[in-house]
Structure formats: structure tokens, C-alpha cells
VOPAGU-2260 file (C-alpha; in pm, 1 decimal, decimal comma):
REM VOPAGU-2260
SITE   aa  ch    i         X         Y         Z
SITE  MET   A    0       0,0       0,0       0,0
SITE  THR   A    1     125,1     346,5     -87,4
SITE  SER   A    2     135,9     605,5     187,4
SITE  ILE   A    3    -206,0     758,4     255,7
SITE  LYS   A    4    -210,6    1135,9     207,3
SITE  PHE   A    5    -476,8    1390,8     288,3
SITE  GLY   A    6    -579,9    1623,2       4,3
SITE  THR   A    7    -755,7    1959,4      20,4
SITE  ASP   A    8   -1021,1    1817,2     255,4
SITE  GLY   A    9    -941,4    1474,8     397,0
SITE  TRP   A   10    -841,8    1144,8     237,2
SITE  ARG   A   11   -1010,6     998,7     -69,1
SITE  GLY   A   12    -953,0     689,0    -278,7
SITE  VAL   A   13   -1112,0     457,3    -532,3
SITE  ILE   A   14   -1333,9     199,0    -364,3
SITE  ALA   A   15   -1173,4    -148,7    -343,9
SITE  GLU   A   16    -841,9     -11,1    -473,1
SITE  ASP   A   17    -719,0     257,6    -231,7
SITE  PHE   A   18   -1034,6     300,9     -29,8
SITE  THR   A   19   -1069,3     -30,2     152,6
SITE  PHE   A   20   -1190,1    -129,9     498,2
SITE  ALA   A   21    -829,0    -195,0     601,1
SITE  ASN   A   22    -710,6     147,8     487,3
SITE  ALA   A   23   -1013,2     323,6     637,8
SITE  ARG   A   24    -940,0     159,2     972,1
SITE  MET   A   25    -577,1     264,0     940,5
SITE  VAL   A   26    -679,5     627,1     880,4
SITE  ALA   A   27    -915,0     599,7    1177,7
SITE  GLN   A   28    -624,6     474,7    1390,8
SITE  GLY   A   29    -419,1     776,8    1289,2
SITE  ILE   A   30    -707,7    1009,1    1376,0
SITE  ALA   A   31    -763,6     828,6    1707,3
SITE  ARG   A   32    -397,1     876,8    1797,9
SITE  TYR   A   33    -427,5    1246,9    1710,1
SITE  VAL   A   34    -743,6    1291,4    1921,4
SITE  VAL   A   35    -588,2    1116,5    2222,8
SITE  ARG   A   36    -261,8    1312,5    2200,4
SITE  CYS   A   37    -378,6    1656,6    2087,9
SITE  GLU   A   38    -745,5    1695,2    2188,7
SITE  ASP   A   39    -956,2    1610,2    2493,1
SITE  ALA   A   40   -1060,5    1259,7    2389,0
SITE  ARG   A   41   -1309,9    1243,3    2677,3
SITE  LYS   A   42   -1531,7    1482,7    2481,1
SITE  GLY   A   43   -1580,0    1217,0    2214,9
SITE  VAL   A   44   -1606,0    1215,9    1837,8
SITE  ILE   A   45   -1904,5    1249,1    1601,4
SITE  ILE   A   46   -1912,1    1013,2    1300,2
SITE  GLY   A   47   -2146,1    1060,0    1004,5
SITE  TYR   A   48   -2174,6     912,8     655,5
SITE  ASP   A   49   -2322,0     985,5     313,1
SITE  HIS   A   50   -2508,0     781,8      49,7
SITE  ARG   A   51   -2204,4     621,7    -115,9
SITE  PHE   A   52   -2146,7     250,5    -143,8
SITE  ALA   A   53   -2066,4      99,1     199,4
SITE  SER   A   54   -2038,5     440,8     370,7
SITE  ASP   A   55   -2261,2     318,4     654,9
SITE  THR   A   56   -2057,9       2,3     717,4
SITE  ILE   A   57   -1728,4     190,8     689,9
SITE  ALA   A   58   -1864,0     440,4     945,8
SITE  ALA   A   59   -1949,1     158,2    1185,2
SITE  SER   A   60   -1602,5       7,2    1140,7
SITE  VAL   A   61   -1432,8     342,8    1195,5
SITE  ALA   A   62   -1645,3     395,8    1508,3
SITE  GLU   A   63   -1507,7      70,8    1651,0
SITE  VAL   A   64   -1150,0     186,1    1589,2
SITE  LEU   A   65   -1210,1     519,4    1764,0
SITE  SER   A   66   -1384,1     351,7    2056,9
SITE  ALA   A   67   -1088,0     115,3    2100,3
SITE  SER   A   68    -875,9     416,4    2198,2
SITE  GLY   A   69   -1115,2     489,3    2485,3
SITE  THR   A   70   -1277,0     776,0    2294,9
SITE  PRO   A   71   -1659,2     798,9    2317,6
SITE  VAL   A   72   -1823,9     791,9    1974,7
SITE  TRP   A   73   -2160,3     924,5    1857,3
SITE  LEU   A   74   -2248,1     752,0    1529,3
SITE  THR   A   75   -2531,2     905,1    1328,1
SITE  ASP   A   76   -2827,8     673,8    1285,4
SITE  LYS   A   77   -2887,3     779,8     924,8
SITE  PRO   A   78   -2699,7     946,9     637,0
SITE  CYS   A   79   -2648,4    1321,1     671,0
SITE  PRO   A   80   -2464,0    1605,4     496,6
SITE  THR   A   81   -2107,6    1687,3     597,1
SITE  PRO   A   82   -2200,8    2027,2     749,2
SITE  ALA   A   83   -2442,9    1851,8     984,7
SITE  VAL   A   84   -2146,1    1661,9    1131,6
SITE  SER   A   85   -1952,0    1989,0    1163,7
SITE  LEU   A   86   -2246,0    2150,6    1343,1
SITE  LEU   A   87   -2290,5    1851,6    1575,9
SITE  VAL   A   88   -1920,3    1863,3    1664,6
SITE  ARG   A   89   -1954,7    2231,2    1755,3
SITE  GLN   A   90   -2280,7    2202,3    1948,0
SITE  HIS   A   91   -2182,1    1885,2    2135,8
SITE  LYS   A   92   -1841,3    2040,1    2214,6
SITE  ALA   A   93   -1687,4    1720,4    2078,3
SITE  ALA   A   94   -1315,3    1667,2    2027,1
SITE  GLY   A   95   -1373,3    1630,0    1651,5
SITE  GLY   A   96   -1572,7    1453,9    1384,5
SITE  LEU   A   97   -1535,0    1215,4    1091,7
SITE  MET   A   98   -1747,3    1209,3     778,5
SITE  ILE   A   99   -1740,0     910,1     546,3
SITE  THR   A  100   -1771,5    1071,5     203,8
SITE  ALA   A  101   -1587,2    1156,6    -114,5
SITE  SER   A  102   -1789,7    1477,3    -148,3
SITE  HIS   A  103   -1836,6    1560,6    -519,1
SITE  ASN   A  104   -1602,9    1291,7    -657,3
SITE  PRO   A  105   -1742,2    1032,3    -902,6
SITE  TYR   A  106   -1925,1     731,7    -756,3
SITE  PRO   A  107   -1626,1     488,3    -756,5
SITE  TRP   A  108   -1463,4     706,9    -488,8
SITE  ASN   A  109   -1509,2     731,2    -114,9
SITE  GLY   A  110   -1314,6     897,9     162,4
SITE  ILE   A  111   -1288,3    1031,7     514,5
SITE  LYS   A  112   -1308,9    1399,1     610,5
SITE  TYR   A  113   -1190,8    1507,7     953,7
SITE  LYS   A  114   -1374,2    1795,3    1120,3
SITE  ALA   A  115   -1200,0    1976,5    1404,2
SITE  SER   A  116   -1348,3    2078,1    1739,3
SITE  TYR   A  117   -1445,4    2423,8    1608,8
SITE  GLY   A  118   -1681,8    2261,7    1354,7
SITE  SER   A  119   -1511,7    2284,0    1017,0
SITE  SER   A  120   -1227,4    2160,0     799,2
SITE  ALA   A  121    -907,9    2063,4     979,0
SITE  LEU   A  122    -643,0    2335,0     960,6
SITE  PRO   A  123    -317,5    2248,2     777,6
SITE  SER   A  124    -142,3    2212,4    1115,3
SITE  ILE   A  125    -400,1    1954,6    1228,3
SITE  VAL   A  126    -378,0    1765,2     899,6
SITE  ALA   A  127       1,6    1753,7     933,8
SITE  GLN   A  128     -30,1    1605,9    1283,4
SITE  ILE   A  129    -284,7    1345,3    1170,3
SITE  GLU   A  130     -56,4    1244,5     882,4
SITE  LYS   A  131     232,4    1215,3    1129,7
SITE  GLU   A  132      28,1     980,6    1348,4
SITE  LEU   A  133     -87,1     789,2    1041,3
SITE  ALA   A  134     273,9     738,9     933,5
SITE  VAL   A  135     345,9     576,9    1268,9
SITE  VAL   A  136      50,1     340,8    1219,9
SITE  GLU   A  137     171,5     250,1     870,1
SITE  GLN   A  138     540,6     211,3     949,1
SITE  GLU   A  139     512,3      32,9    1280,4
SITE  SER   A  140     209,8    -179,7    1190,3
SITE  VAL   A  141      38,2     -72,3    1512,1
SITE  PRO   A  142    -203,8    -354,4    1600,2
SITE  PRO   A  143    -565,2    -244,6    1654,2
SITE  LEU   A  144    -710,3    -269,1    2002,8
SITE  PRO   A  145   -1043,4    -444,7    2061,1
SITE  PRO   A  146   -1344,5    -213,3    2014,7
SITE  ARG   A  147   -1531,9     -70,4    2314,3
SITE  LYS   A  148   -1891,1    -103,4    2196,9
SITE  ASP   A  149   -2012,2      43,9    2524,2
SITE  LEU   A  150   -1858,3     375,0    2408,3
SITE  ILE   A  151   -2050,4     385,2    2076,0
SITE  HIS   A  152   -2382,3     570,8    2092,3
SITE  PRO   A  153   -2643,9     643,8    1821,2
SITE  LEU   A  154   -2715,1    1006,2    1727,3
SITE  GLU   A  155   -2999,0    1155,1    1523,5
SITE  PRO   A  156   -2825,4    1416,8    1302,4
SITE  ARG   A  157   -3101,7    1610,3    1128,6
SITE  ALA   A  158   -3336,4    1769,5    1382,2
SITE  LEU   A  159   -3079,2    1995,0    1550,0
SITE  TYR   A  160   -2931,5    2081,0    1211,3
SITE  LEU   A  161   -3266,2    2194,2    1067,6
SITE  ASP   A  162   -3355,4    2391,1    1380,7
SITE  THR   A  163   -3023,8    2580,0    1356,7
SITE  LEU   A  164   -3058,4    2663,0     986,4
SITE  GLU   A  165   -3417,4    2777,1    1030,5
SITE  LYS   A  166   -3299,3    3078,3    1235,1
SITE  LEU   A  167   -3077,2    3221,0     959,2
SITE  VAL   A  168   -3326,2    3386,0     721,3
SITE  ASP   A  169   -3633,7    3610,3     718,6
SITE  TRP   A  170   -3918,5    3364,2     666,2
SITE  GLN   A  171   -4186,0    3633,6     672,0
SITE  ARG   A  172   -4021,7    3803,5     374,7
SITE  LEU   A  173   -3983,6    3468,8     195,7
SITE  ARG   A  174   -4347,1    3373,1     247,4
SITE  ALA   A  175   -4467,6    3712,4     127,5
SITE  ALA   A  176   -4265,9    3680,3    -196,1
SITE  LYS   A  177   -4462,8    3366,1    -292,7
SITE  LEU   A  178   -4163,4    3216,5    -472,6
SITE  ARG   A  179   -4153,6    2853,7    -584,3
SITE  PHE   A  180   -3832,3    2650,0    -566,6
SITE  VAL   A  181   -3712,3    2305,5    -664,2
SITE  SER   A  182   -3432,2    2138,4    -469,8
SITE  ASP   A  183   -3193,3    1892,5    -636,3
SITE  VAL   A  184   -2982,1    1682,8    -397,1
SITE  MET   A  185   -2826,9    1466,5    -673,6
SITE  HIS   A  186   -2912,4    1143,2    -482,6
SITE  GLY   A  187   -2682,8    1264,9    -205,2
SITE  SER   A  188   -2710,5    1286,6     171,5
SITE  ALA   A  189   -2869,1    1635,5     178,2
SITE  THR   A  190   -3194,3    1470,9      70,8
SITE  GLY   A  191   -3509,3    1612,6     227,6
SITE  LEU   A  192   -3339,8    1901,9     409,0
SITE  LEU   A  193   -3405,7    2215,6     204,1
SITE  VAL   A  194   -3753,7    2101,0     105,4
SITE  ALA   A  195   -3837,8    2039,0     473,5
SITE  LEU   A  196   -3722,5    2387,3     575,7
SITE  PHE   A  197   -3916,0    2557,7     298,5
SITE  ARG   A  198   -4236,5    2361,8     343,5
SITE  ARG   A  199   -4257,2    2395,2     720,5
SITE  ASN   A  200   -4222,0    2771,4     677,4
SITE  GLY   A  201   -4487,8    2805,4     408,5
SITE  VAL   A  202   -4260,3    2835,8     103,8
SITE  ALA   A  203   -4337,4    2617,1    -199,1
SITE  CYS   A  204   -4062,3    2367,4    -279,2
SITE  ASP   A  205   -4033,6    2034,9    -461,8
SITE  GLU   A  206   -3737,0    1796,3    -465,0
SITE  ILE   A  207   -3578,0    1590,1    -742,1
SITE  ARG   A  208   -3314,8    1314,2    -729,2
SITE  GLY   A  209   -3392,7    1265,8    -360,8
SITE  THR   A  210   -3356,1     887,3    -342,0
SITE  ARG   A  211   -3035,2     712,6    -232,0
SITE  ASP   A  212   -2833,8     594,0    -531,4
SITE  PRO   A  213   -2465,2     507,6    -474,9
SITE  ARG   A  214   -2409,8     563,3    -850,7
SITE  PHE   A  215   -2572,3     910,2    -833,8
SITE  GLY   A  216   -2791,5     843,0   -1134,2
SITE  GLY   A  217   -2487,4     801,7   -1357,3
SITE  VAL   A  218   -2354,6    1157,2   -1315,7
SITE  HIS   A  219   -2088,4    1309,2   -1093,1
SITE  PRO   A  220   -2254,7    1447,7    -777,8
SITE  GLU   A  221   -2106,1    1791,6    -845,1
SITE  PRO   A  222   -2353,0    2079,5    -895,4
SITE  ILE   A  223   -2203,8    2212,7   -1219,8
SITE  GLU   A  224   -2276,5    2157,8   -1588,4
SITE  PRO   A  225   -2352,3    1904,1   -1730,9
SITE  HIS   A  226   -2434,9    1716,3   -1407,4
SITE  ILE   A  227   -2698,5    1973,5   -1314,9
SITE  ASP   A  228   -2897,0    1940,5   -1641,4
SITE  ALA   A  229   -3176,9    1747,1   -1468,8
SITE  LEU   A  230   -3242,2    2047,7   -1245,9
SITE  SER   A  231   -3255,4    2282,7   -1543,7
SITE  LYS   A  232   -3520,7    2064,3   -1705,8
SITE  ALA   A  233   -3717,8    2044,9   -1380,1
SITE  VAL   A  234   -3715,1    2423,7   -1337,4
SITE  LEU   A  235   -3851,6    2477,6   -1688,7
SITE  ALA   A  236   -4107,2    2196,4   -1669,6
SITE  GLY   A  237   -4243,8    2312,9   -1335,3
SITE  GLN   A  238   -4205,8    2687,2   -1402,7
SITE  PHE   A  239   -4016,4    2732,1   -1076,5
SITE  ASP   A  240   -3853,1    3061,6    -982,1
SITE  ALA   A  241   -3519,1    2890,3    -919,5
SITE  GLY   A  242   -3353,3    2553,3    -878,7
SITE  LEU   A  243   -3112,0    2500,9    -588,2
SITE  CYS   A  244   -2866,7    2211,6    -595,4
SITE  ALA   A  245   -2640,0    2040,4    -339,5
SITE  ASP   A  246   -2348,9    1809,0    -412,2
SITE  GLY   A  247   -2315,0    1450,5    -289,1
SITE  ASP   A  248   -2243,8    1542,4      73,6
SITE  GLY   A  249   -2432,9    1871,5      89,4
SITE  ASP   A  250   -2155,8    2128,9     130,0
SITE  ARG   A  251   -2133,3    2273,9    -224,4
SITE  ILE   A  252   -2410,8    2466,1    -397,5
SITE  GLY   A  253   -2523,6    2503,4    -756,8
SITE  ALA   A  254   -2821,8    2694,6    -896,8
SITE  ILE   A  255   -3049,0    2727,7   -1199,2
SITE  ASP   A  256   -3229,8    3048,5   -1293,5
SITE  ARG   A  257   -3601,6    3041,7   -1378,0
SITE  ASP   A  258   -3517,1    3040,8   -1752,3
SITE  GLY   A  259   -3316,7    2718,3   -1712,2
SITE  ALA   A  260   -2977,1    2891,3   -1725,4
SITE  PHE   A  261   -2695,4    2762,7   -1505,8
SITE  VAL   A  262   -2575,4    3003,2   -1235,8
SITE  ASN   A  263   -2211,7    2913,0   -1172,6
SITE  PRO   A  264   -2047,5    2907,4    -826,1
SITE  HIS   A  265   -1861,0    3236,0    -885,8
SITE  GLN   A  266   -2190,4    3408,5    -965,1
SITE  ILE   A  267   -2355,1    3254,3    -659,1
SITE  PHE   A  268   -2070,1    3375,8    -439,6
SITE  ALA   A  269   -2095,2    3724,9    -591,5
SITE  LEU   A  270   -2472,5    3732,3    -530,9
SITE  LEU   A  271   -2428,3    3629,7    -167,0
SITE  VAL   A  272   -2155,6    3891,6    -109,5
SITE  TRP   A  273   -2384,3    4152,3    -265,5
SITE  HIS   A  274   -2670,8    4037,8     -40,3
SITE  LEU   A  275   -2493,3    4000,3     294,8
SITE  ALA   A  276   -2237,7    4283,2     267,4
SITE  GLY   A  277   -2453,9    4510,9      54,4
SITE  THR   A  278   -2828,6    4468,1     101,3
SITE  ARG   A  279   -2810,8    4346,2     462,8
SITE  ASN   A  280   -2496,6    4552,8     538,4
SITE  LEU   A  281   -2362,8    4296,6     782,3
SITE  PRO   A  282   -2012,6    4363,3     923,0
SITE  GLY   A  283   -1700,1    4167,3     835,8
SITE  ASP   A  284   -1432,2    4108,0     574,0
SITE  ILE   A  285   -1452,8    3889,7     263,1
SITE  ALA   A  286   -1231,3    3591,8     180,7
SITE  LYS   A  287   -1185,1    3394,6    -138,9
SITE  THR   A  288    -957,5    3121,9    -270,0
SITE  PHE   A  289    -701,8    3170,5    -547,7
SITE  SER   A  290    -927,0    3043,7    -830,1
SITE  VAL   A  291   -1229,7    3265,4    -759,6
SITE  THR   A  292   -1357,9    3543,1    -988,3
SITE  LYS   A  293   -1210,2    3892,5    -971,2
SITE  LEU   A  294   -1568,3    4021,8    -944,5
SITE  ILE   A  295   -1540,7    3951,9    -570,8
SITE  ASP   A  296   -1251,5    4200,4    -553,4
SITE  LYS   A  297   -1472,9    4472,0    -700,9
SITE  LEU   A  298   -1764,0    4394,4    -470,5
SITE  ALA   A  299   -1536,1    4403,5    -166,8
SITE  ALA   A  300   -1404,6    4744,1    -274,6
SITE  LYS   A  301   -1756,3    4878,3    -332,5
SITE  PHE   A  302   -1872,0    4779,2      15,1
SITE  GLY   A  303   -1549,9    4893,3     182,4
SITE  ARG   A  304   -1450,8    4544,2     295,7
SITE  LYS   A  305   -1099,4    4405,8     326,5
SITE  LEU   A  306   -1043,8    4117,5      84,4
SITE  HIS   A  307    -836,3    3812,4     183,4
SITE  GLU   A  308    -710,0    3564,5     -77,6
SITE  THR   A  309    -599,9    3212,2      17,8
SITE  PRO   A  310    -471,5    2893,6    -146,9
SITE  ILE   A  311    -737,4    2655,3    -276,8
SITE  GLY   A  312    -919,5    2453,3     -10,4
SITE  PHE   A  313   -1184,8    2565,2     235,0
SITE  LYS   A  314    -951,6    2485,4     526,3
SITE  TYR   A  315    -766,0    2808,6     444,5
SITE  ILE   A  316   -1091,5    3009,3     446,9
SITE  CYS   A  317   -1181,6    2840,6     775,4
SITE  GLU   A  318    -846,4    2937,8     928,0
SITE  LEU   A  319    -917,7    3303,4     848,0
SITE  MET   A  320   -1271,8    3278,4     985,1
SITE  LEU   A  321   -1134,0    3149,3    1315,4
SITE  GLU   A  322    -880,3    3431,7    1341,6
SITE  GLN   A  323   -1068,0    3732,8    1202,1
SITE  ASN   A  324   -1416,6    3870,8    1143,6
SITE  ILE   A  325   -1489,7    3720,4     800,2
SITE  LEU   A  326   -1849,3    3783,0     697,0
SITE  ILE   A  327   -1835,1    3544,1     401,6
SITE  GLY   A  328   -1573,2    3326,3     238,6
SITE  GLY   A  329   -1595,7    3112,1     -71,5
SITE  GLU   A  330   -1418,2    2889,3    -318,7
SITE  GLU   A  331   -1454,1    2814,9    -688,7
SITE  SER   A  332   -1623,9    2480,9    -627,5
SITE  GLY   A  333   -1936,8    2627,8    -467,5
SITE  GLY   A  334   -1825,8    2592,7    -106,0
SITE  ILE   A  335   -1933,0    2909,1      77,7
SITE  GLY   A  336   -1928,9    2986,8     450,5
SITE  THR   A  337   -2051,5    3278,2     661,1
SITE  ASN   A  338   -1997,9    3396,2    1018,5
SITE  LEU   A  339   -2375,2    3388,4    1070,3
SITE  TYR   A  340   -2335,2    3010,5    1100,0
SITE  ILE   A  341   -2033,6    2790,6    1174,8
SITE  PRO   A  342   -1702,5    2841,1     984,7
SITE  GLU   A  343   -1807,9    2574,3     734,8
SITE  ARG   A  344   -1938,9    2557,4     379,3
SITE  ASP   A  345   -2299,3    2441,0     353,6
SITE  ALA   A  346   -2511,3    2412,0      39,3
SITE  THR   A  347   -2840,4    2434,7     229,8
SITE  VAL   A  348   -2736,3    2754,0     408,9
SITE  SER   A  349   -2623,9    2910,2      79,4
SITE  ALA   A  350   -2953,1    2808,2     -82,2
SITE  LEU   A  351   -3150,9    2977,3     197,3
SITE  PHE   A  352   -2957,4    3300,9     151,2
SITE  LEU   A  353   -3009,2    3291,6    -227,8
SITE  ALA   A  354   -3382,6    3248,2    -174,0
SITE  GLU   A  355   -3385,7    3534,7      77,7
SITE  LEU   A  356   -3199,3    3753,3    -174,1
SITE  MET   A  357   -3462,1    3685,8    -440,1
SITE  ALA   A  358   -3743,3    3758,4    -195,8
SITE  TRP   A  359   -3575,0    4078,6     -79,5
SITE  HIS   A  360   -3556,2    4226,5    -430,2
SITE  GLY   A  361   -3845,4    4049,5    -601,1
SITE  GLU   A  362   -3619,8    3952,9    -891,8
SITE  SER   A  363   -3480,1    3633,7   -1039,9
SITE  LEU   A  364   -3118,2    3525,2   -1005,7
SITE  GLY   A  365   -3053,6    3621,7   -1367,5
SITE  GLU   A  366   -3204,1    3967,5   -1319,8
SITE  LEU   A  367   -2995,4    4023,4   -1007,8
SITE  LEU   A  368   -2678,0    3914,8   -1189,8
SITE  ALA   A  369   -2760,7    4158,3   -1470,8
SITE  VAL   A  370   -2764,3    4442,6   -1216,4
SITE  ILE   A  371   -2419,2    4340,4   -1088,9
SITE  HIS   A  372   -2277,0    4304,4   -1440,9
SITE  ALA   A  373   -2418,6    4641,0   -1544,6
SITE  GLU   A  374   -2216,0    4804,7   -1268,2
SITE  PHE   A  375   -1896,5    4598,6   -1271,2
SITE  GLY   A  376   -1872,2    4449,5   -1620,3
SITE  GLU   A  377   -1900,4    4090,5   -1735,2
SITE  TYR   A  378   -1691,2    3800,7   -1608,2
SITE  HIS   A  379   -1691,2    3476,9   -1805,3
SITE  TYR   A  380   -1532,8    3183,2   -1627,4
SITE  GLY   A  381   -1449,5    2834,5   -1746,6
SITE  ARG   A  382   -1262,4    2527,0   -1623,5
SITE  VAL   A  383   -1141,1    2206,7   -1781,6
SITE  ASP   A  384   -1000,1    1903,6   -1598,7
SITE  LEU   A  385    -733,5    1715,3   -1791,1
SITE  ASP   A  386    -664,8    1351,0   -1706,5
SITE  LEU   A  387    -297,6    1313,2   -1796,1
SITE  LYS   A  388     -24,4    1051,4   -1814,0
SITE  PRO   A  389     230,1    1031,5   -1530,0
SITE  GLY   A  390     473,8    1321,3   -1546,6
SITE  GLN   A  391     257,6    1542,3   -1768,9
SITE  LYS   A  392     122,2    1749,3   -1479,9
SITE  GLU   A  393     473,7    1838,2   -1371,3
SITE  LYS   A  394     572,7    1928,0   -1729,2
SITE  ALA   A  395     266,8    2151,5   -1759,9
SITE  ILE   A  396     338,1    2338,9   -1435,5
SITE  ALA   A  397     700,7    2390,7   -1544,5
SITE  HIS   A  398     592,3    2512,4   -1889,8
SITE  PHE   A  399     350,2    2774,8   -1762,0
SITE  SER   A  400     592,0    2883,0   -1488,3
SITE  SER   A  401     860,0    2969,5   -1741,8
SITE  SER   A  402     920,5    3338,9   -1805,5
SITE  LYS   A  403     986,5    3244,8   -2169,3
SITE  LEU   A  404     611,9    3190,9   -2214,0
SITE  ASP   A  405     500,1    3548,2   -2278,4
SITE  ARG   A  406     175,9    3490,2   -2472,7
SITE  ILE   A  407    -129,3    3265,1   -2477,6
SITE  LEU   A  408    -271,2    3288,4   -2829,2
SITE  ASP   A  409    -255,6    3662,0   -2902,4
SITE  LEU   A  410    -285,8    3760,6   -2536,4
SITE  LYS   A  411      21,5    3897,2   -2359,1
SITE  VAL   A  412     116,4    3749,8   -2021,1
SITE  VAL   A  413     180,7    4055,5   -1800,5
SITE  ARG   A  414     251,4    3884,4   -1467,0
SITE  ARG   A  415     239,3    3555,4   -1274,3
SITE  GLU   A  416     136,1    3443,8    -927,0
SITE  ASP   A  417     215,4    3108,7    -767,9
SITE  MET   A  418      11,8    3097,6    -446,1
SITE  ASP   A  419    -145,6    2767,0    -557,7
SITE  GLY   A  420     -53,7    2648,7    -904,6
SITE  ILE   A  421      47,7    2908,0   -1165,1
SITE  LYS   A  422    -178,1    3203,8   -1245,7
SITE  LEU   A  423    -103,3    3408,0   -1557,9
SITE  TYR   A  424    -262,4    3751,0   -1601,4
SITE  LEU   A  425    -357,6    3826,1   -1961,7
SITE  GLY   A  426    -338,1    4205,1   -1964,9
SITE  GLU   A  427    -658,0    4368,8   -1845,0
SITE  LEU   A  428    -865,9    4100,3   -2011,9
SITE  GLY   A  429    -847,3    3829,6   -1745,5
SITE  TRP   A  430    -641,0    3542,6   -1608,1
SITE  LEU   A  431    -548,0    3178,1   -1651,8
SITE  LEU   A  432    -466,5    2931,6   -1372,5
SITE  VAL   A  433    -300,8    2591,4   -1413,3
SITE  ARG   A  434    -303,0    2368,1   -1103,5
SITE  ALA   A  435    -267,8    2002,3   -1012,9
SITE  SER   A  436    -573,6    1862,7    -830,5
SITE  GLY   A  437    -527,6    1788,6    -462,0
SITE  THR   A  438    -767,7    1491,8    -466,0
SITE  GLU   A  439    -757,6    1338,2    -817,9
SITE  ASN   A  440    -499,8    1259,9   -1087,7
SITE  LEU   A  441    -597,0    1569,1   -1283,9
SITE  LEU   A  442    -458,1    1897,8   -1407,4
SITE  ARG   A  443    -717,3    2169,9   -1360,3
SITE  VAL   A  444    -714,4    2465,5   -1598,9
SITE  TYR   A  445    -916,4    2772,2   -1499,0
SITE  CYS   A  446    -976,9    3087,6   -1700,5
SITE  GLU   A  447   -1174,0    3408,2   -1661,4
SITE  THR   A  448   -1202,3    3688,7   -1916,6
SITE  SER   A  449   -1454,5    3956,0   -2008,3
SITE  ASN   A  450   -1571,2    3757,7   -2312,3
SITE  ALA   A  451   -1717,4    3405,9   -2320,7
SITE  GLY   A  452   -1560,2    3328,6   -2657,5
SITE  THR   A  453   -1216,1    3438,9   -2539,5
SITE  THR   A  454   -1240,0    3223,6   -2227,5
SITE  ARG   A  455   -1330,5    2924,5   -2442,0
SITE  ARG   A  456   -1043,7    2990,1   -2687,0
SITE  VAL   A  457    -788,3    3017,0   -2404,8
SITE  LEU   A  458    -902,8    2690,5   -2245,4
SITE  GLU   A  459    -886,6    2512,6   -2582,1
SITE  ALA   A  460    -539,9    2650,7   -2652,7
SITE  VAL   A  461    -404,2    2552,3   -2310,6
SITE  THR   A  462    -554,4    2203,3   -2341,2
SITE  LYS   A  463    -373,6    2157,9   -2673,2
SITE  ILE   A  464     -44,5    2287,0   -2529,0
SITE  VAL   A  465     -62,1    2049,5   -2232,1
SITE  HIS   A  466    -139,2    1743,3   -2443,9
SITE  ASN   A  467     153,9    1824,2   -2672,8
SITE  LEU   A  468     408,8    1848,8   -2390,6
């Protein structure tokens, strides 16, 4: 077995290849050693799981490993979204939490996320310590202790979660707007949550793809095109005002406008910044990861907010939220967090704020975006993920890092940044980012310009360059 490494948010692997019961128990041993040595293990650990193949049985196995260390365990009695585990950790004052999930990865994957005592992604320092403990388990073949089943307790994960989220928005305003929504949970573990909140507060909402399917209906459980096409069709067929989508474990959001158009994560983030910092005028700074639209920079300036930029991964946003007053922080993948909640991304929370924004202004998502674009200009973003042969990713990073590369097509490269991958600025027109994935064997290529055709041409040109290296 190769050494297990944590990516941007936990450890993930292909089921029956890397992600096996033996490896999951080994990761759990490493986490148990961390909790015993670095946290107050007497406070216990929360363990939850999603809808993926064998997630429930892996969770039960992991619970036994944690209990063997003398750590009390609360194991959820049903699937739940990742942010529910984060919230339970925070509200139970637990030492930490584990979520059995591979988030938005394709169905052959599964994984383990570790949530720290503050109720969000583990900081880089915590991840480093867990990996250190895991290395000891791997190298020394630490034998597992017998489980302490008396320390494993069932926990209902949804009621407290829904009660907490219900307090975040103005339901009177939402009811008065008489909007109709459709929720798409992509067969994931956020099933039934948003629709329950809306319906019990008198707001019309239907749900699609709400049944458990470990194959996610044959699409990746990531709320972007083309995986979100089913929601677009549902919005048009039902004449809904908007479609709101959650990924496989309920922490990333996607959206569809009432005309069936996809609203990408950058646009969602911009709308929520405009709503919380602008319309609601709530205090706090704004944070974004390295691959997020420059529109956020302009919104931050307009509302007089300090902007923080971090490497890619919500753990870096979380670290800022723990240290400073960050009103809202977001990443390119649709993970958005706010200080009105816990320092964690949550698709259901983001969906509630989008609905509140629409009710506040009486306009659709597309109409609200048009107002923002009229003031700040247009931003057209695109991303391609290239599955490459061994060594090609490294060649690509080296190629785009070279100062000898001074143009992409007819666009002059005016400067570079290397916070996370290599970002090339193409004059005043936009930027290009080339970065190796932290969770999959992929090279991700991101681009944003003021013209949709230009963005497409740049992505096509870079794809060709990479394949020819």
C-alpha cells in the first residue's frame, strides 16, 4: 500500500483499490492517535456518513477503531450532509468529527473527512499532525485494540441541524414573496433538508433526485454543468422561480435560474456577497480562494470590505474565519461559509440566503446578476479538468511557470502568481490558472475573461499545449 495522504479536505480513494476497509481503519487509527494526544478525547467524536457505497458500514467500522482508543463515539443513525457533522461537533463540544464521504467525486470514490473541534475543515497544522500519526501506524504496523462497543452511541443528526438553519433567514419576507423553488440533492445525503425547511415555513418547494443511489444516477454528484442538467429541465417543466442544488455530501451549492440557465459558483458567491455585505450591510471582511472570480474584488471594494485571498481549499478560508471577522468566504467549487453560522461551507445555508436575496428584491437570479454586471462588467469563467499521463502534470506546471512563455494565443502574459498552481494575467482582459488537483490525478485549468468566446479559446489553446508536452 502506498502512503495515505490527505488532500484539500481529507483522504479519498477509489473503492476497493485505495479506499478499503483496512485502509479506512488505518486512517481511523491515525485520527484516534491524534485525538488522544492533541485533543480532549473524553469529549468524544461524532461520526457521520453519506449515500455512497458501503459508507454506513465503513462508518461503523471506523467507530469501533475510535472507541478502542477509549474515545466515546456518537455515530449518526442515518446518512447526513457533511455540514451537519460539523455543526454537531460544535454544538456537542466534541473533540472532533469524521465524515465518510468523497464529497463531489465520481461514484467509484469514497473517503474520510476530519472535522475539528471548532466545527469545520481541519487546519493544515491539524492535517500535518494526523498524517504524522498515520505514518506511525503505517510504518510500525500498530495492532488495533479491541473495540469498546459500550462507548458507541447512536445520534440523530437532522433535527438539531434543521432547527439551527431555520434561524438564519427572514421567513416572513420569503413567504410574502410567494416564490416557488425546486431542490436537487443529486441522490446525495442532503436529501429532504431544504424542502423540509421551505415547506414547514410556508414556502413552496419540490425535490428531485432525492432517493439514495450510490451511482448518483450516472452523473458526478457535483452541482455544475452538465451534471446539473436534470435540475434545469425540472425548473422549466415546473415553471419554478429557481432551482437550488447540493453536491453529494451537501456542502457545495449550484443553482439554476427560472429560464433554465446555469448560475455558476462564482456568480452565486458574488450574489451572496452583494446580499450580505450590501443589502443586509452585515459587518465583516470577505475571503476567497485563489481560483475565484475577480468580481469579488470589485464587490469588496464597493462595500469597503478588506479582501483576503488564500490557497485553494476551504480549510484556508476556515483558518481566516477562526482568526478574524470574516463575513463570508468562498471557493470556486461552490463551497461558501458565513460567520452567521459555523465556519463551514454548507449548500443548504447558501440556498436559503439565495432564496432570501430573491425575496428581498423580487427579482430572479438572472435579473440580479444583470444588475451586478451592469455596474462591474461581465466576467466569463471556465474550467477544464485534464486527465494526464504520469509526469505530464509536472511538465505543464514547469511550462507555464517559465518566463519564456510570454503569450497565450494573441494575449500577452503581463505577470504571474504562484500561491497555488500558476496564475497568468492576460493584460486587463483576465487570467489563466493551471493547477494540479489535490484529490484526483488531474490537471485543472481555470480561465476568466470579459468575453465568453475568449475564455473558451484560451481553455482550448491551453488544453492543446498540455497534451503536446
